[in-house]
C-alpha positions in Angstrom: -30.6 -39.8 1.6 -29.6 -38.7 4.9 -28.0 -35.2 5.4 -26.0 -36.3 8.6 -22.0 -36.8 8.6 -20.8 -39.7 9.5 -19.6 -39.7 13.0 -16.1 -40.5 12.9 -15.6 -37.7 9.7 -12.9 -34.9 11.6 -13.5 -33.2 8.6 -17.2 -31.6 9.3 -15.4 -29.1 11.5 -14.1 -26.6 8.9 -11.2 -24.3 10.4 -11.4 -21.3 12.2 -7.4 -20.2 12.5 -3.8 -21.8 11.9 -3.6 -25.8 12.3 -1.1 -26.3 15.4 2.0 -26.0 14.5 3.2 -29.4 15.2 1.1 -30.7 12.6 2.7 -32.8 9.2 5.2 -30.5 7.2 3.1 -31.9 4.1 -0.2 -29.3 4.5 2.5 -26.8 3.8 2.5 -25.3 0.3 6.3 -25.3 0.3 8.7 -25.9 3.1 9.2 -23.4 5.3 5.8 -22.1 3.9 3.7 -19.7 6.2 0.7 -20.7 4.6 -0.8 -24.0 4.5 -3.0 -25.8 2.0 -6.4 -24.4 3.4 -5.3 -21.5 3.6 -4.6 -21.6 -0.1 -7.5 -23.3 -1.1 -9.8 -20.4 1.2 -7.6 -17.7 -1.0 -9.1 -18.9 -4.1 -12.4 -19.6 -3.3 -13.1 -16.4 -1.8 -11.7 -15.0 -5.5 -13.7 -17.2 -7.6 -17.3 -16.6 -5.3 -16.0 -12.7 -5.4 -16.0 -12.6 -9.0 -19.2 -14.6 -9.7 -21.1 -12.5 -7.3 -19.8 -9.2 -8.8 -21.5 -10.9 -11.9 -24.9 -11.9 -10.8 -25.0 -8.3 -8.8 -24.4 -6.9 -12.0 -27.0 -8.3 -13.6 -29.7 -7.8 -11.0 -28.8 -4.2 -11.0 -28.1 -3.3 -14.2 -29.4 -6.0 -16.4 -32.9 -5.8 -15.2 -32.3 -1.7 -13.6 -33.3 -3.0 -9.5 -32.5 0.1 -7.8 -32.1 -1.2 -4.2 -28.8 -2.6 -3.7 -29.6 -2.6 0.4 -32.7 -5.0 0.0 -30.1 -7.3 -2.1 -28.0 -7.2 0.8 -30.8 -7.5 3.0 -31.8 -10.9 1.3 -28.1 -11.9 1.1 -28.3 -11.7 5.0 -31.7 -13.4 5.7 -30.7 -16.5 3.3 -27.0 -17.3 4.8 -28.9 -17.0 8.6 -31.5 -19.7 7.4 -29.1 -21.9 5.5 -26.9 -21.9 8.7 -29.6 -22.6 10.8 -30.8 -25.3 8.4 -27.2 -26.8 8.4 -26.8 -27.0 12.1 -30.1 -28.6 12.6 -29.2 -31.2 10.0 -25.8 -32.2 12.4 -23.6 -31.0 9.2 -21.7 -27.6 11.0 -21.1 -26.9 14.2 -21.3 -22.9 15.3 -18.6 -23.3 18.3 -14.8 -25.0 18.2 -15.9 -27.0 20.9 -19.6 -28.1 20.0 -20.5 -32.2 19.1 -22.5 -32.4 16.1 -24.2 -35.2 18.1 -26.8 -32.5 18.8 -30.4 -33.4 20.0 -32.8 -31.8 17.3 -34.6 -30.8 19.8 -32.0 -28.5 20.9 -32.4 -24.3 20.7 -29.7 -23.1 22.3 -27.3 -21.6 19.2 -25.5 -19.5 20.6 -25.1 -17.8 24.4 -26.0 -14.1 24.5 -22.5 -13.9 26.0 -21.3 -14.8 22.5 -23.4 -12.5 21.1 -22.3 -9.6 23.0 -18.8 -10.7 22.4 -19.4 -10.6 18.9 -20.8 -7.6 18.9 -17.8 -5.2 17.6 -18.0 -7.1 14.3 -21.4 -6.6 13.9 -21.0 -2.7 14.4 -17.6 -3.0 11.8 -19.4 -4.6 9.2 -22.8 -1.8 9.8 -20.0 0.8 9.6 -18.1 -0.4 6.6 -20.8 -1.3 4.3 -22.6 2.1 4.8 -19.8 3.6 4.0 -18.4 1.9 0.9 -22.0 2.7 -0.3 -21.7 6.0 0.4 -18.6 6.6 -1.3 -19.5 4.6 -4.4 -22.2 7.3 -4.4 -20.1 9.9 -4.5 -17.0 8.6 -6.6 -16.7 8.3 -9.9 -15.7 4.2 -10.2 -12.1 4.6 -11.2 -10.9 7.3 -8.5 -13.3 4.9 -6.4 -11.1 1.8 -7.5 -7.4 3.7 -7.4 -8.2 5.1 -3.6 -9.7 1.5 -2.3 -6.6 0.0 -3.0 -5.2 1.9 0.1 -7.1 -0.2 2.5 -3.7 -2.6 2.4 -2.0 0.0 4.2 -4.8 0.9 6.7 -5.3 -3.1 7.3 -1.7 -3.0 7.9 -2.3 -0.3 10.7 -5.4 -2.0 11.7 -3.3 -5.2 12.5 -0.4 -3.5 14.4 -3.2 -1.8 16.2 -5.3 -4.6 17.4 -2.9 -7.7 17.0 0.7 -6.2 17.3 1.0 -7.9 13.6 4.7 -7.2 12.1 5.6 -7.6 8.7 9.2 -8.0 6.5 10.3 -6.0 4.0 9.1 -7.9 1.2 5.5 -7.7 2.5 5.6 -3.9 2.8 7.6 -3.8 -0.8 4.5 -5.8 -2.6 2.1 -4.0 -0.8 3.9 -0.4 -2.0 4.0 -1.9 -5.6 0.2 -2.5 -5.4 -0.6 1.5 -4.1 1.9 2.8 -6.3 0.4 1.0 -9.5 -3.2 1.9 -8.4 -2.2 5.7 -8.4 -0.9 4.8 -12.0 -4.0 3.6 -13.3 -6.1 6.5 -11.7 -3.8 8.9 -12.1 -6.0 10.7 -15.8 -9.3 10.5 -13.6 -8.2 12.8 -10.6 -10.9 15.0 -10.0 -10.8 16.3 -6.5 -14.0 15.9 -4.3 -12.8 16.3 -0.6 -16.0 14.9 0.7 -15.9 12.2 -1.8 -12.3 11.2 -0.7 -12.8 11.5 2.9 -15.6 8.8 2.6 -13.7 6.6 0.6 -11.0 6.8 3.2 -13.3 6.2 6.2 -14.4 3.3 4.0 -11.3 2.1 3.6 -10.6 2.4 8.0 -13.8 0.9 8.5 -13.2 -2.3 6.0 -9.3 -2.5 7.5 -11.0 -3.1 11.4 -13.5 -5.0 10.3 -11.2 -7.7 8.6 -8.9 -7.3 11.5 -11.6 -7.8 14.0 -12.8 -10.9 12.5 -9.2 -12.0 12.9 -9.1 -11.0 16.3 -12.8 -12.1 17.5 -12.6 -15.1 15.2 -9.4 -16.3 17.5 -11.1 -15.4 21.3 -15.0 -15.9 20.4 -14.7 -19.8 20.6 -16.9 -19.8 17.6 -16.2 -21.7 14.3 -16.4 -19.4 10.9 -20.1 -20.3 10.9 -20.9 -19.1 14.1 -19.0 -16.0 13.7 -21.2 -15.2 10.4 -24.5 -16.4 12.2 -24.0 -14.0 15.0 -23.0 -11.4 12.1 -26.6 -12.3 10.6 -28.9 -12.1 13.4 -27.0 -9.1 15.1 -27.0 -7.1 11.7 -30.1 -8.4 9.8 -32.8 -6.5 11.7 -31.1 -3.5 11.9 -30.5 -3.4 7.8 -34.2 -4.4 8.0 -35.4 -1.3 9.9 -33.1 0.8 7.5 -34.6 -0.4 4.2 -38.3 0.2 5.9 -37.1 4.0 6.7 -35.3 4.4 3.3 -38.3 3.6 1.1 -36.5 0.5 -0.4 -38.8 -2.1 1.1 -41.6 -0.3 -1.0 -39.5 0.2 -4.0 -38.7 -3.2 -4.5 -42.5 -4.0 -4.0 -43.8 -2.0 -6.9 -40.4 -3.2 -9.1 -42.1 -4.8 -12.1 -39.9 -7.8 -12.3 -40.2 -8.5 -9.0 -41.9 -12.1 -10.1 -39.9 -12.7 -12.9 -38.6 -15.8 -13.5 -35.0 -14.8 -14.6 -35.0 -11.5 -12.2 -35.8 -14.2 -9.5 -33.0 -16.9 -10.6 -30.7 -14.1 -10.3 -31.3 -13.5 -6.5 -30.9 -17.0 -5.9 -27.9 -17.3 -7.0 -26.6 -14.3 -5.2 -27.9 -15.4 -2.6 -26.4 -18.4 -2.4 -22.9 -17.2 -3.3 -23.4 -14.3 -1.0 -23.6 -17.2 1.7 -20.4 -19.0 0.1 -18.2 -15.6 -0.2 -19.0 -14.8 3.3 -18.2 -17.8 4.8 -14.9 -17.6 2.3 -14.0 -14.5 3.7 -14.6 -14.9 7.7 -12.3 -18.9 7.0 -9.6 -16.6 4.4 -9.3 -13.9 6.9 -8.7 -16.6 9.8 -6.9 -18.8 8.2 -4.3 -16.3 6.7 -4.3 -13.2 7.8 -6.8 -9.9 7.3 -4.0 -8.5 5.0 -4.2 -11.5 2.7 -7.8 -11.0 2.5 -7.2 -7.6 1.6 -4.4 -8.6 -1.3 -7.3 -11.1 -2.7 -9.7 -8.6 -2.5 -7.1 -6.7 -4.6 -6.4 -9.8 -7.2 -10.6 -10.5 -7.2 -10.3 -6.7 -9.0 -7.9 -7.3 -10.9 -9.7 -10.6 -12.5 -13.2 -9.1 -12.7 -11.7 -6.0 -14.8 -10.2 -8.9 -17.0 -13.4 -10.6 -17.2 -15.0 -7.2 -17.9 -13.0 -6.9 -20.9 -13.1 -10.3 -22.5 -16.7 -10.9 -21.8 -18.8 -7.1 -21.8 -16.0 -5.5 -23.8 -16.3 -1.9 -24.8 -14.1 -1.2 -21.8 -11.7 2.0 -23.0 -8.2 1.3 -23.7 -5.7 3.7 -21.4 -2.2 2.8 -21.8 -1.7 4.1 -18.2 -4.2 2.1 -17.0 -3.3 -1.1 -18.1 0.3 -0.6 -16.6 -0.9 0.2 -12.9 -3.4 -2.6 -13.5 -0.4 -4.7 -14.5 1.8 -3.1 -11.7 -0.5 -4.3 -8.9 -1.4 -7.6 -10.3 2.3 -7.9 -10.1 2.5 -6.8 -6.0 -0.5 -9.0 -5.7 1.3 -11.9 -6.9 4.5 -11.0 -5.0 2.8 -10.8 -1.6 1.4 -14.3 -2.2 5.2 -15.5 -3.7 6.4 -14.4 -0.1 3.6 -15.4 2.2 4.2 -19.1 0.3 7.9 -19.1 1.2 7.4 -17.4 4.5 9.4 -14.2 4.0 
């Protein structure tokens, strides 16, 4: 069975940014909506992949007690780069918006050095975001980490304003304020002050906001599709992460891991890598089709769904009235934000 797409197909190149303004109205969810159907599908796909990836990562890190999260990240990045290379070689995808799918099988040019240089800020912000997030998880307890991380929406709004001069309506500001208020209500009982830990979390918030805003900015100026952005990110970040895991000793620890060749563990790693590929694509697609702020709100809703599934599937979580109230306020704020985006307010 041939993997080559039909030459006449217009859907083989997935969208990088918002469709043209003269598109038919039926591509909008509602009249006057600021979010298209493709944007809504991208947001839902991101949340679905994110929740599933958390479960598989939890199985690897907790059920099998695998100690090297950086190695899993490296494997996910290497797998994504391999998938992208093969899909492009089979002419299923393209890396640039103007690139024809009718490329030669002997073509070795993927992206130019100039393009790699243009996307290097994206790779740099990704590495900073990843390192700061891991340090934040290590230093701060989970309830307080979740609480402080939800303030990322504020940093995202500031980053979008500085980088792309994005302005927001009162409706959006109100819904974001409700999310922040709900986060602090949920974590109010866990306020054990740690100056360094709190500072690292806020650094993680800032780097996350810059990373998402950088995706939106570079995605619209690089001429790359979402797949092209993923490719550049992978080949720039992968070698750096490989060197880091070698220096830190994580590679040696992985080689000595007793369940390394266990079929169950390998299956979990395989699904983790596949989901990471789709998740990374959904992040790029959601951020370019919608906005960095929408991506952040989706992240908040994803956390709420993850907590809900945790209560239903795993159980054992202590019940706290104010935590439930805070989670409800956060979910309400995220829902209001989605509604305001749909109706274009």
